[in-house]
C-alpha positions in Angstrom: -2.9 13.3 -34.6 -5.3 15.9 -35.9 -3.5 19.2 -36.3 -5.2 22.5 -37.2 -3.5 25.7 -38.4 -5.3 29.0 -37.8 -5.4 32.0 -40.2 -3.5 35.0 -38.8 -5.5 38.1 -38.0 -2.9 40.9 -38.7 0.1 39.0 -40.1 1.1 38.2 -43.6 2.7 34.9 -42.5 1.0 31.4 -42.2 2.0 28.7 -39.7 1.8 25.9 -42.3 3.3 26.0 -45.8 2.5 23.4 -48.5 6.2 22.3 -48.5 6.0 21.4 -44.8 2.5 20.1 -45.0 4.0 17.3 -47.2 6.4 16.4 -44.4 3.6 16.3 -41.8 1.6 14.0 -44.1 4.5 11.6 -44.3 4.3 11.4 -40.4 0.7 10.2 -40.8 -0.9 13.2 -39.1 -4.3 14.6 -40.3 -3.9 18.2 -41.2 -6.5 21.0 -41.3 -6.0 24.6 -42.3 -8.3 27.5 -42.1 -9.5 28.7 -45.6 -7.4 31.6 -46.9 -4.7 31.2 -44.2 -1.9 31.2 -46.8 -3.3 33.9 -49.1 -1.0 36.8 -47.9 2.0 34.5 -48.3 0.9 33.6 -51.9 -0.1 30.1 -50.9 -3.6 29.3 -52.3 -6.1 26.9 -50.8 -5.5 24.5 -53.7 -1.8 24.4 -52.9 -2.7 22.6 -49.6 -5.5 20.3 -50.8 -3.2 17.3 -51.5 -1.9 17.3 -48.0 -4.5 19.0 -45.8 -8.2 19.6 -45.5 -9.1 23.3 -46.1 -11.9 24.1 -43.6 -13.7 27.0 -41.9 -12.6 28.3 -38.5 -15.5 26.6 -36.7 -14.8 23.3 -38.4 -11.1 23.7 -37.6 -11.9 24.0 -33.9 -14.2 21.0 -34.0 -11.8 18.6 -35.7 -8.3 19.4 -34.3 -6.5 18.0 -31.3 -3.7 20.5 -31.7 -4.2 24.1 -32.8 -1.4 26.4 -34.1 -1.0 30.1 -34.8 2.0 32.4 -35.1 0.5 35.0 -32.9 -1.9 34.4 -30.0 -5.5 34.7 -31.0 -7.7 37.3 -29.2 -8.3 36.5 -25.5 -12.0 36.4 -25.9 -11.7 33.7 -28.5 -9.8 31.3 -26.2 -13.1 29.9 -24.9 -14.6 26.5 -24.3 -14.1 25.7 -28.0 -10.4 25.2 -27.1 -11.1 23.1 -24.0 -8.8 20.1 -23.6 -7.0 21.0 -26.8 -3.3 21.7 -27.3 -2.5 25.2 -28.5 0.9 26.3 -29.9 1.7 29.9 -30.4 4.3 32.7 -29.6 3.5 34.9 -26.6 6.6 36.9 -27.1 4.7 40.1 -27.9 2.1 39.9 -25.1 2.0 39.6 -21.4 1.4 35.9 -20.7 0.0 36.6 -17.3 -3.0 38.2 -18.9 -3.8 35.0 -20.7 -3.1 32.3 -18.1 -6.4 32.7 -16.0 -8.4 32.2 -19.2 -6.3 29.3 -20.5 -6.5 27.5 -17.1 -10.2 28.2 -16.7 -10.9 26.6 -20.1 -8.3 23.8 -19.6 -6.2 24.7 -22.7 -2.8 23.0 -22.9 -0.5 25.7 -24.2 3.1 25.6 -25.4 4.8 29.0 -25.9 7.1 28.6 -28.9 8.8 31.9 -28.1 10.5 30.5 -25.0 11.9 27.3 -26.4 15.4 27.1 -24.8 18.2 28.1 -27.1 20.1 24.8 -26.8 21.7 22.6 -29.4 18.9 20.0 -29.4 16.3 22.8 -29.8 17.9 24.7 -32.6 15.6 23.3 -35.3 12.6 24.4 -33.2 13.8 27.9 -32.3 11.2 30.3 -33.9 12.9 33.4 -32.5 16.2 32.6 -34.2 14.7 31.7 -37.5 12.6 34.9 -37.7 15.4 37.1 -36.3 17.6 36.0 -39.1 15.2 37.3 -41.7 14.5 40.5 -39.7 18.2 41.3 -39.6 18.4 41.0 -43.4 15.3 43.0 -44.0 16.4 45.7 -41.6 19.4 46.5 -43.8 17.3 46.4 -46.9 14.8 48.8 -45.3 17.7 51.1 -44.2 19.1 51.1 -47.7 15.7 52.2 -49.1 15.3 55.0 -46.6 18.9 56.3 -46.6 19.4 59.2 -49.1 22.9 57.8 -49.9 24.4 54.6 -51.3 25.9 51.8 -49.3 29.0 51.0 -51.4 31.9 53.2 -52.3 31.8 54.2 -55.9 34.4 56.1 -57.9 33.1 57.8 -61.1 34.3 60.4 -63.5 31.8 62.8 -61.8 33.3 62.2 -58.4 33.6 59.6 -55.6 30.9 58.3 -53.2 32.1 57.2 -49.8 30.7 54.0 -48.3 27.9 54.2 -45.8 28.8 53.8 -42.1 26.5 51.2 -40.4 26.5 50.5 -36.6 24.8 47.4 -35.3 23.8 47.3 -31.7 23.5 43.7 -30.5 25.3 40.8 -32.3 22.8 38.0 -31.8 21.1 36.2 -34.7 19.5 39.4 -36.1 22.6 41.5 -35.6 24.9 39.1 -37.3 22.7 38.7 -40.3 22.5 42.5 -40.5 26.3 42.8 -40.4 26.6 40.2 -43.2 24.0 41.9 -45.4 25.4 45.4 -44.8 28.9 44.2 -45.7 27.6 42.5 -48.9 26.1 45.9 -49.8 29.5 47.5 -49.4 29.0 49.4 -46.1 31.6 50.0 -43.5 30.2 48.2 -40.4 30.9 48.4 -36.7 29.0 46.3 -34.1 28.6 46.4 -30.3 27.6 43.6 -27.9 28.3 43.0 -24.2 29.1 39.3 -24.8 32.7 38.6 -25.4 31.8 35.5 -27.5 30.2 37.8 -30.1 33.6 39.5 -30.8 34.9 36.6 -33.0 31.7 36.3 -34.9 31.6 40.0 -35.7 35.2 40.0 -36.8 34.7 36.9 -38.9 32.0 38.8 -40.9 34.4 41.6 -41.7 33.0 44.2 -39.3 34.8 46.1 -36.5 33.9 45.2 -32.9 33.4 48.1 -30.6 35.3 47.1 -27.4 33.8 47.9 -24.0 35.3 46.2 -21.0 33.5 45.0 -17.9 30.3 43.6 -19.2 28.2 41.2 -17.2 27.8 37.9 -19.1 25.2 35.1 -18.7 25.5 32.1 -21.0 22.0 30.9 -19.9 20.4 34.1 -21.4 20.3 32.4 -24.8 21.7 35.3 -26.8 19.6 38.0 -25.2 21.1 41.0 -23.5 21.4 40.8 -19.7 21.2 43.6 -17.1 24.5 45.5 -16.9 26.1 47.6 -14.2 25.7 51.3 -14.2 29.5 51.7 -14.7 29.5 49.5 -17.8 26.5 51.3 -19.3 28.3 54.6 -18.9 31.4 53.3 -20.6 29.3 51.7 -23.3 27.3 54.8 -23.9 30.5 56.9 -24.2 32.2 54.5 -26.6 29.2 53.7 -28.8 28.0 57.4 -28.9 31.1 58.4 -30.9 30.1 55.9 -33.6 26.4 56.8 -33.6 27.1 60.5 -34.2 29.0 59.6 -37.4 26.7 56.7 -38.5 24.5 56.8 -41.6 22.5 53.7 -40.4 22.0 52.3 -36.9 20.3 48.9 -36.5 19.5 48.0 -32.9 18.5 44.5 -31.8 19.2 44.3 -28.1 16.4 42.7 -26.1 16.3 41.4 -22.5 14.4 38.1 -22.0 11.2 38.8 -20.2 12.0 42.5 -19.7 12.1 45.9 -21.3 14.7 46.5 -23.9 17.6 48.7 -22.8 17.8 52.3 -24.1 21.0 52.4 -26.1 20.2 55.5 -28.2 19.0 58.3 -26.0 17.4 61.5 -27.5 20.6 63.4 -26.8 22.5 61.1 -29.3 19.7 61.4 -31.9 20.1 65.2 -31.7 23.7 64.8 -32.8 23.2 62.3 -35.6 23.7 63.3 -39.2 20.6 64.6 -41.1 19.2 61.9 -43.3 20.5 59.1 -41.0 18.3 56.0 -40.4 17.6 54.0 -37.2 16.0 50.6 -37.5 14.8 49.5 -34.1 14.1 45.7 -34.0 13.5 45.8 -30.3 10.5 48.1 -30.5 7.9 45.5 -29.4 9.6 45.4 -25.9 10.1 49.2 -25.6 12.9 49.8 -28.1 16.6 50.6 -27.9 16.0 54.2 -29.1 14.3 56.6 -26.8 12.4 58.0 -29.7 11.1 54.7 -31.1 7.4 54.2 -31.6 6.5 50.5 -32.1 5.0 49.8 -35.5 5.7 53.3 -36.8 8.3 55.3 -38.7 8.9 58.8 -37.4 11.2 61.5 -38.4 13.0 63.4 -35.6 15.7 66.0 -36.2 15.9 64.8 -39.8 16.6 61.3 -38.6 14.2 58.5 -39.7 13.4 56.0 -36.9 11.6 52.8 -37.8 10.3 50.7 -34.9 9.5 47.2 -36.2 10.1 43.9 -34.4 8.3 41.9 -37.1 10.2 42.7 -40.3 10.4 39.0 -41.0 6.7 39.3 -42.0 7.8 41.3 -45.0 9.4 38.2 -46.3 6.3 36.2 -45.7 7.1 33.1 -47.9 10.5 32.4 -46.4 9.5 33.4 -42.8 6.4 31.2 -43.0 8.4 28.3 -44.3 11.0 28.6 -41.5 8.3 28.9 -38.8 6.4 26.0 -40.3 9.6 23.9 -40.1 10.2 24.9 -36.5 6.7 23.8 -35.6 7.1 20.5 -37.4 10.4 19.8 -35.6 8.8 20.7 -32.3 5.9 18.4 -32.7 8.1 15.6 -34.0 10.0 16.0 -30.7 7.0 16.0 -28.3 4.7 13.5 -30.0 5.2 9.8 -29.4 2.7 7.1 -30.4 0.2 9.8 -31.3 0.3 11.3 -27.8 2.1 14.3 -26.3 5.1 13.1 -24.4 4.5 15.1 -21.2 7.9 14.5 -19.7 8.2 17.3 -17.1 11.9 16.6 -16.7 12.6 17.3 -20.3 14.2 20.8 -20.7 12.2 21.8 -23.7 8.9 20.6 -22.4 9.5 22.1 -19.0 10.4 25.6 -20.3 7.7 26.1 -23.0 4.7 24.3 -21.5 3.2 27.3 -19.7 -0.2 26.0 -18.4 1.5 23.8 -15.8 -1.6 23.6 -13.6 -3.3 21.6 -16.3 -2.1 18.1 -16.5 -2.2 15.8 -19.5 -4.4 12.8 -19.2 
């Protein structure tokens, strides 16, 4: 098939890397990439030329059967040029309902890569997990840069330095990577998560698990937070608040699938935190876990630095691009058979992430 990769507008990542382009070529697909798409990830046009045709945006639209971008392109660009084409992207940061009328009007077949089910068979296609892993790592590195203290304990002739106290809220993919990274840097780490299954994972990484009984659990939520009872939230708030007031660094990752992120760090807690402390809010794109968070910004409130950034994986553009590109490759290998999209509406993966259901494949 003819597959085209669009240059991102406001993202350092690229949806195709030269390494994965080589894999695509072995599958006998014709690849097209928009000129300059890999520049911000340090991939030059000539790095692709052995495996893909480097073309302009207009030529990309003309020649491709399948079009791919990491972020949805602007709504006004999803016009008749996309008609009867297949478009893969991640709608996680936007309201899909705003796009559907335009997509359906122009008969664009769309797969939302952000809602691929978190099942065993779909692990290699899961863009949220691959990017969250990098975000969790980068969150700790960012916190270490912003904190006016060191992470590890050090004993010197001039005196001793106590290890930093780090609290992780949410022990999903990003949270677990944050725990592992903070531990490697020598911090004392505690983590909270309503899922009982997270307890063993947290302990296995050498962190302390903050126990709060009575959580509502839902295995079908795919690692996301689920709505909790008022009683549980009160108990959690009380138990976690004790740790937050003494923390040097707080990294929050809790998101609810398809909904607003829960507020886990209210203003009243930030008021009590130690001067110089740092909060990294990875849930900022969906409202944030801290009441003071501003998405895409770093603010200072009461001498506490609060960074709201759900896209820290973009800071690691080469690795994040390569992982995303591999996810896309694995997804297309799964749904393409005999150079056609296998539109099996009974298939769990197809059924969940094909969002323009009113448009049938020929």
